[in-house]
N, C-alpha and C positions, 0 to 999 in steps of 0.2 A: 325123440332119442328117450323122452322119459315113458312115454305110451310103450314102446317096444320094449324097454327095459322091464318095466311094470307086469308087460305079460310073462315075463318069466318067473319074475321073485313074487310076484302076487304081494308085493309088500312095497307100500309109496315110499316110506322114508328109506327103505332099501333102497330102490331105486332112484329115489334121489341125490342119495350118497354115492351111489355108481357114476351116475351122471354127473355129478360135480368131480369126482376123480377122474374120469375120462376127458374133462377139461384141462384138471389139472397137469395129467399127463402130456396132453396138447400141447401146452405151454412149454412143455420140455424138449418134447421129441420133435416138433416142428419147427423149432429152433435150430436144431442140428441136420435134421432132414430135408427142411421144407413142408409145404405145405401140401398134404395128397391129394390128387385128381378129383375124389369125392369126401371132402372131410367131412360130412356127415355119415355118410356111413363110416368110415374110418372110426368117429366118435363113438357111434353105438354099436358098432365090433365091441370096444374097447369097453366099454360101460358093461354089456353083455357077460363079456368074459368076467371082469371083474365080479359080477351078479354070478355067476355060475361058481367061480371060487369060492366065493362067501358060502353060497348055499352047501356046495361040496363039505368046505372047513366046518358047517355046522351039523353036517349029518342028515339033512332032510330034501340032498339034491334027488333020492330017489322016488320020495313023496309025493315031490313037486314037477316031477318029469311030465306026469299025467296032464297035469293043466296047458302046457303047452298045445296041446292039440283040443283041447275042450273046444273052442269056440270055432275051429276049421269044420267041423262036421254041421255046424249048423249056420249056411247061408244065408246073407239078411242083405239089409239094403247096402252094406257097408263094401259089398261086394262092387257095386257100381259107381259109389263113392268112397273110395278106400284113401280115408285122410287121418291121420294118427291122432291130431288133435281135434276132432271132432268126433271120434270113438270114446276119446278119452274125458270130453267135457260130457259126454253120454253117462260114461261110467260117475263120473263126480255129480251129474244128476239124478243119481238114482234114487227112487223115492225112499228106500228104505231110511234114508240123510235129511235132516231137516231142510227147507226152502234156504235158508241161511248159511247153513254148512256148505251145499250145493254151490252157492255161487262161491262163498269164501275160498272153498277148495280148488275149484276151477281155476279164480283169477290167482290164487298160488301158483299150482302145477301148472296149467296151460299155460297160463301166459309169461310166467318169472317172476311178478310183482314180488315185492317184500310183503314182510308180515306188517309193517308200519301203513306200507300203500293199500294194503287190502282194509284195513284195520280203518283207515281213513274215509275208504269207500264208503264202511257201514258207520262211520260216527263212531267207534266206541277205541275202546285205550287198545293199543299194542298187545297188551300180556292178554287180554280178554279173547282176542281174534287168533293168537297163538294156540290158548288154550282149544277153542272152537275148530283149528284145525286139524290139532292132534287127536281130539274124538274123531272128527271123521274120518282121518286115515284109517283109527283101530276098528269104526264102524265098516268101514270096506273089507277090511281083512276078515274080520269075523263073520261078517255076512257072505264071503266069497262071492262078492259081485263081480260078475264078468267084464273084461274087458272090450266092448262092440257096440255097433250102433243096434238098437232092439229093432226089433220086426214090426214090421207094417203094424199088427194087431196092438203094439203097445206106445208107436209113436206118440199120439194122440193125447197121453196120458203123461208122456215125459217134455213133450216139447216146451211147455209153462215154463219150466224152470229152465231150460237150455236158451230160449228166447231172452229169460233173464239176465242170465251168465251174460250171453253178446251183447246184450245192452250196456252191461256193467263193464264189461272190457272196453268197449268204445267209449264210454264217458269218463273213465279210468285214461284211455289215451287222448283223448281229444281236448283235455287240460288237465297234465298231467301232476299229481298229489306233490311230486317230490322232483327236486333234479332242475338242472339248468334248461331245458328246454320245455318251450310252453305245451307242444304235440308231442305225444309218442306216437310216429306213424308206423310202427309196427303192433301195436296195439289196437289203431284205429284201423289197418289195414286187415289184420287178421281177422276182425270183429264183421267186417264187410265180406269178407271171405267166404265167414262160417255161416254169416245171414244168407248170402247166396247160394251156399250149398244147402242149407235148409230148405232156400228154396225148390230148389231142385228134389228135394226129398220129398216135399207136401207140395204140390205148385198150386193147391186149391186153396190152402190154407191161410184166412184173410187176416191173422194175427203177424204169422211170418211176412207177409207182404207188407203191411203196417211197419215193423219194425226196420225192413229193410229201405223202406221209404225214408223212415226216418232218420237212420244213418246217411243213405246217399243226401239228402236235405242238409244236414251238416256238415258233412264230408264237402259239399261244396262250396263250403267258403273258408275250408280251411287253409288255403295259400293265401289269404287276405287277412289272417288275425296279427302278423305281426309286420312292423313298418321296415323299408329297407334297413335301417340301424340297429335293428332287434325288438323297438318299443314294442307293448301291447297297442294293439288299435282297438278301442271298442267299435260296437257294430254300428253305430254312427258315425265314424271316421271311415270304414273300410270303403275301397274301390269295388263297387257292385259292379262295373264293367270285366272286372278279373273272376267274377261267382264262376264256376264251373255249370254252364247251361246246359250240358247234357247230362250232367248226374244232376241236374234238378229236376228236367224235365222226366225222366226215368223215374224218380222219387214221386212227382205228382203222378205220374202215370199209375205206380201201384198202388197209391193211397186211393186214389177215383177207385182201381179195380177194388180194393178192399172192403171199400166203403158200400159198393155194390153190391158184396156177399152179406155183409152183416152190420149191425148197427156198432158206432165207432167204439172201440176201448182204449185202453190206455196209450198203445204205444199209435192207435190212428190221431188220438187227441195230440200227442205230441208234433207227430207228425205234420197235423193240421197247423200246429201254431209254427213249425218250420217252414211250413208252405208259406204260409203268411207273411213271414219276415221275405221269405226269397220272392215273392211276387210283389213287395212293395217296390216302387222305382227308386225311392229315397227314404232315407230315414226319417223323415218329416211325412211322409206318406203312410206310415206304417198304421197300419188299423188296429191302435192299441185297443178301441173296444169291442173289435170283436174277437182280441186275443185275451183279454179279460173273461170275456164269455168261454171261451172255450177252457182256459182256466179253472170257470167255476166248475163247469161241466169233468172235468179231469179230476178236478178236488174231491167232488163228491164219488166218482167211480177208484180213486185210488188217493185216499187221505194220505199224505205224506208231511211231512214238516219242510221238505225240499219244494214240493210243490206250493206250498203256502208262501213262502219265500217268493218264488218268481212269480205269483199271482200279486204279491204287494208291489213288486219293484214293477210290474206292470201296471197297475193301480197308479203306480206314482208318477208313472210316463204319461198316462192319460189325463191324469186329473192334477199334477205337479206335485210336488217335492213335498208337502204338508201332508198330502193326503196318503203319499209314500210312506212318511213317517207314522201316522197313525195306525195304517195297514201293518208296518213292521211291529210296533209295539207289541201286541199279542204275544209275539214269537222269540219275544225276550224271556221269558221263563219255559221256552221250551225245551227239554232238556237233550234232546236230538240236535240241536242245532248249537249246543254248549259251546261245541270246538271247532265249529263249523264259521271258518272267515269270512267268508261271503256275506251273512248276515250283517256284521262290521261293519263290511266295504259298503253295502249297499246304504245302511244309514250314513256312512261318512259322507257319501256321494248327497245325498237327498240334504244334511245338513251343510256340504259344501254350497251347496246352488241356493242354499237360503242365507248365506253369509253368516251363519254361525259357528264361527271361526274355532273358539276354544272346542266346541263340543266335536265337530268335525274332527279336530285333531286328536281328541282320544279316541275318536272309534277308529280312525286310521290307525292308530298305534295298537287298538286291539286288535285289527285286521292282520298286521303285521306277525303280531306274535303268534298269530293261528294260522300263516302263510307260508310253505317251505318250498314253492316251486320261484325260482330265481327271477324269470319273466315277471310272475305279478308282484314279486316283492318291491322289483324296480319299478314299476307302474305305481304300487301304493307310496314307494320313498317317496317319489315326484310330486303325487298326490298331497301328501304332507308336507313339503314342501312351499308347495303354495299357499297352502291355508297356514301355516308358519311364519307369513312373510309379515 
């Protein structure tokens, strides 16, 4: 609905406003007359009508009208893959925007994440993210960036930013930063569907294969992350017999084909780590030495505070909690992790395993202060109680 309305307005802020007003009208109209047979079409029509009213009132309707057919005269890949979200993602991933703005804008507009949720994904404050998104919207309007999937000659240069967007969509849905649910299946499902569509667009692209592999391998464990009573289950506690083996097989096949076509890059290395977990018959048989080795390669190719954190945790699981704490120590001064609750949670777990209760309590309290997901908070509170007895 947002994408369709934006094609009319060429103004993302106005398109968002019209979409919100359509939802507000539905809350009133549908109570009185019932839900229409095609609710999505109803909402889109209301949003577009509202946009036309605004454009007329602002006396720019005649100037905007030619833009309604500007893209229709230039057929491209979207003719075969006519998906509004994919079209909008490519719009938000235009090279005129900075890489961070591309990802942030897509998470906000395509996936409907709140500004605080997007800010958490980037490890910045909501105010910083709000300003970044506003600047990106203005840049799209000023540059008159078209709302379409680019032609074959432009796909290669645009796909990298789109892959990062799809990956962040999945990551944000895999463990929702805010809310009562651990997983946002709307986001993880959308990310996988978009990755599959990109694979259809560019079937020989090894990096797309690797990303799709990574998403499938992680999604295969999605249903075992919660106990029947809603408790968070760590990887060591999950019932591996319930993992989705067809998804794992598909992910492994994609990873193998990706590695056959080119040397491993970021997504292929992440998929390789996920594959090592999927292949381990049990938690005790996990090949932590190999996982640490893959993290070493990943860290050289994609230096990231979060990758450093994940590697440090893997070191602790390979060599023991004391080694894990030593590996985590340099990260305490990393600005990018200052508001990242998983750093404190990892330290707390290693301290708990060493029996250093007062330090563990402090670390769990720090993690709680930085965690807004209800399921994760319940887990941390349980752990805090264990080290406080």
